[in-house]
Residue frames as qw, qx, qy, qz and C-alpha x, y, z in Angstrom:
[[0.500, 0.100, 0.066, -0.858, 19.82, 5.13, -19.66],
 [0.569, 0.148, 0.780, -0.213, 17.14, 2.41, -19.69],
 [0.116, 0.062, 0.755, 0.642, 16.32, 1.18, -23.24],
 [0.084, -0.582, -0.727, -0.354, 13.09, 2.70, -24.60],
 [0.273, -0.760, -0.397, 0.436, 13.13, 5.53, -22.11],
 [0.330, 0.869, 0.110, 0.351, 13.14, 9.08, -23.52],
 [0.554, 0.052, -0.240, 0.795, 16.32, 10.93, -22.78],
 [0.180, -0.788, -0.441, 0.391, 15.35, 13.77, -20.40],
 [0.195, -0.404, 0.226, 0.865, 17.38, 16.17, -22.47],
 [0.029, 0.282, 0.712, 0.642, 14.85, 15.59, -25.24],
 [0.164, -0.708, -0.673, 0.138, 12.11, 16.75, -22.91],
 [0.177, 0.631, 0.060, 0.753, 13.57, 20.21, -22.62],
 [0.364, -0.376, -0.549, 0.651, 14.29, 21.77, -19.28],
 [0.062, -0.752, -0.354, -0.553, 12.01, 24.64, -18.48],
 [0.259, -0.024, -0.499, 0.826, 12.84, 27.23, -15.86],
 [0.021, -0.678, -0.674, 0.293, 9.96, 28.68, -13.88],
 [0.017, 0.690, 0.008, -0.723, 10.86, 32.14, -15.09],
 [0.095, -0.191, 0.704, 0.677, 11.11, 30.89, -18.66],
 [0.006, 0.471, 0.847, 0.248, 7.44, 29.89, -19.00],
 [0.003, -0.361, -0.253, 0.898, 5.89, 33.31, -19.28],
 [0.430, 0.257, -0.261, -0.825, 3.78, 33.22, -22.39],
 [0.851, 0.148, 0.275, -0.424, 1.03, 30.94, -23.65],
 [0.758, 0.520, -0.383, -0.088, 3.27, 29.60, -26.47],
 [0.138, 0.512, -0.783, 0.324, 6.03, 28.68, -23.97],
 [0.572, -0.135, 0.624, -0.515, 3.49, 26.95, -21.71],
 [0.880, 0.334, 0.011, -0.338, 2.11, 25.03, -24.66],
 [0.570, 0.563, -0.593, 0.077, 5.62, 23.91, -25.66],
 [0.151, -0.400, 0.783, -0.451, 6.39, 22.81, -22.09],
 [0.758, 0.048, 0.399, -0.514, 3.13, 20.86, -22.04],
 [0.827, 0.458, -0.259, -0.197, 4.04, 19.14, -25.29],
 [0.321, 0.514, -0.754, 0.253, 7.42, 18.10, -23.90],
 [0.445, -0.225, 0.679, -0.539, 5.70, 16.77, -20.77],
 [0.870, 0.232, 0.082, -0.428, 3.36, 14.75, -22.99],
 [0.655, 0.518, -0.550, -0.001, 6.38, 13.09, -24.67],
 [0.119, 0.391, -0.813, 0.414, 7.86, 11.99, -21.36],
 [0.665, -0.186, 0.314, -0.652, 4.56, 10.95, -19.74],
 [0.949, 0.131, -0.151, -0.243, 4.18, 7.62, -21.58],
 [0.608, 0.437, -0.585, 0.313, 7.85, 6.74, -21.30],
 [0.178, -0.424, 0.613, -0.643, 7.81, 7.46, -17.54],
 [0.789, -0.123, 0.271, -0.538, 4.78, 5.27, -17.02],
 [0.889, 0.287, -0.330, -0.134, 6.21, 2.46, -19.15],
 [0.506, 0.329, -0.665, 0.439, 9.21, 2.07, -16.83],
 [0.556, -0.501, -0.644, 0.158, 7.01, 2.29, -13.73],
 [0.242, -0.061, -0.253, 0.935, 7.76, 5.91, -12.86],
 [0.069, -0.665, -0.715, -0.204, 4.11, 6.55, -12.12],
 [0.236, -0.775, -0.268, 0.522, 4.63, 9.66, -9.99],
 [0.205, -0.364, 0.375, 0.827, 6.66, 11.23, -12.76],
 [0.060, 0.322, 0.781, 0.532, 4.06, 10.23, -15.31],
 [0.125, -0.774, -0.611, 0.109, 1.36, 11.87, -13.21],
 [0.224, -0.684, -0.005, 0.694, 3.36, 15.09, -12.90],
 [0.178, -0.090, 0.612, 0.766, 3.85, 15.06, -16.61],
 [0.006, -0.582, -0.764, -0.279, 0.10, 14.68, -17.13],
 [0.178, -0.830, -0.374, 0.373, -0.51, 17.66, -14.89],
 [0.227, -0.521, 0.282, 0.773, 2.13, 19.70, -16.71],
 [0.169, 0.207, 0.749, 0.606, 0.66, 18.67, -20.04],
 [0.044, -0.758, -0.648, -0.059, -2.80, 19.98, -18.99],
 [0.239, -0.780, -0.110, 0.567, -1.30, 23.21, -17.65],
 [0.273, -0.262, 0.512, 0.771, 0.50, 23.65, -20.90],
 [0.121, 0.452, 0.769, 0.436, -2.60, 23.01, -23.02],
 [0.130, -0.866, -0.481, 0.048, -4.45, 25.70, -21.01],
 [0.350, 0.677, -0.077, 0.643, -1.49, 28.09, -21.17],
 [0.585, -0.798, -0.063, -0.134, -1.16, 28.18, -17.34],
 [0.507, 0.560, -0.459, 0.467, 2.43, 29.23, -16.89],
 [0.358, -0.586, 0.454, -0.569, 1.89, 29.73, -13.13],
 [0.936, -0.180, 0.182, -0.241, 0.78, 26.14, -12.65],
 [0.861, 0.379, -0.236, 0.244, 3.79, 24.91, -14.64],
 [0.160, 0.659, -0.480, 0.557, 6.13, 26.94, -12.47],
 [0.614, -0.468, 0.402, -0.492, 4.59, 25.41, -9.39],
 [0.991, 0.030, 0.087, -0.102, 4.87, 21.84, -10.72],
 [0.578, 0.692, -0.402, 0.161, 8.41, 22.26, -12.02],
 [0.153, -0.626, 0.689, -0.332, 10.33, 21.69, -8.73],
 [0.784, -0.110, 0.543, -0.279, 8.45, 18.43, -8.03],
 [0.856, 0.510, -0.041, -0.066, 8.99, 17.37, -11.69],
 [0.364, 0.730, -0.540, 0.208, 12.72, 18.03, -11.47],
 [0.428, -0.464, 0.690, -0.354, 12.97, 16.16, -8.13],
 [0.876, 0.113, 0.407, -0.234, 11.04, 13.15, -9.44],
 [0.749, 0.635, -0.190, -0.008, 13.00, 13.12, -12.69],
 [0.073, 0.701, -0.667, 0.241, 16.30, 13.13, -10.81],
 [0.626, -0.271, 0.657, -0.320, 15.13, 10.20, -8.74],
 [0.899, 0.352, 0.220, -0.140, 14.09, 8.21, -11.81],
 [0.524, 0.745, -0.403, 0.091, 17.32, 9.02, -13.60],
 [0.187, -0.601, 0.726, -0.276, 19.34, 7.86, -10.59],
 [0.781, -0.044, 0.559, -0.274, 17.36, 4.63, -10.36],
 [0.845, 0.527, 0.041, -0.085, 17.71, 3.92, -14.08],
 [0.267, 0.760, -0.575, 0.140, 21.47, 4.60, -13.94],
 [0.437, -0.420, 0.745, -0.278, 21.78, 2.07, -11.11],
 [0.865, 0.203, 0.393, -0.236, 19.79, -0.54, -13.06],
 [0.718, 0.680, -0.151, -0.023, 21.88, -0.12, -16.19],
 [0.037, -0.750, 0.654, -0.098, 25.17, -0.80, -14.36]]
């Protein structure tokens, strides 16, 4: 993992079916907030933007928006993780 980058396991994986209540949406938004700055600091701007969108959805308790963003988030996160693993070798 790239130094200074938040471990994605700290972000907390959220399943679309798992974000059903306002409290869960808020927690998912808080996790996205934590990853947002780290993603941007390593140049993962698309991931940072998705995190910003997820953070806003979480703040408003919009579980449906989070569920729609999650597949793109997971895809982007996997790409960033793969890139960072290649860089650290």
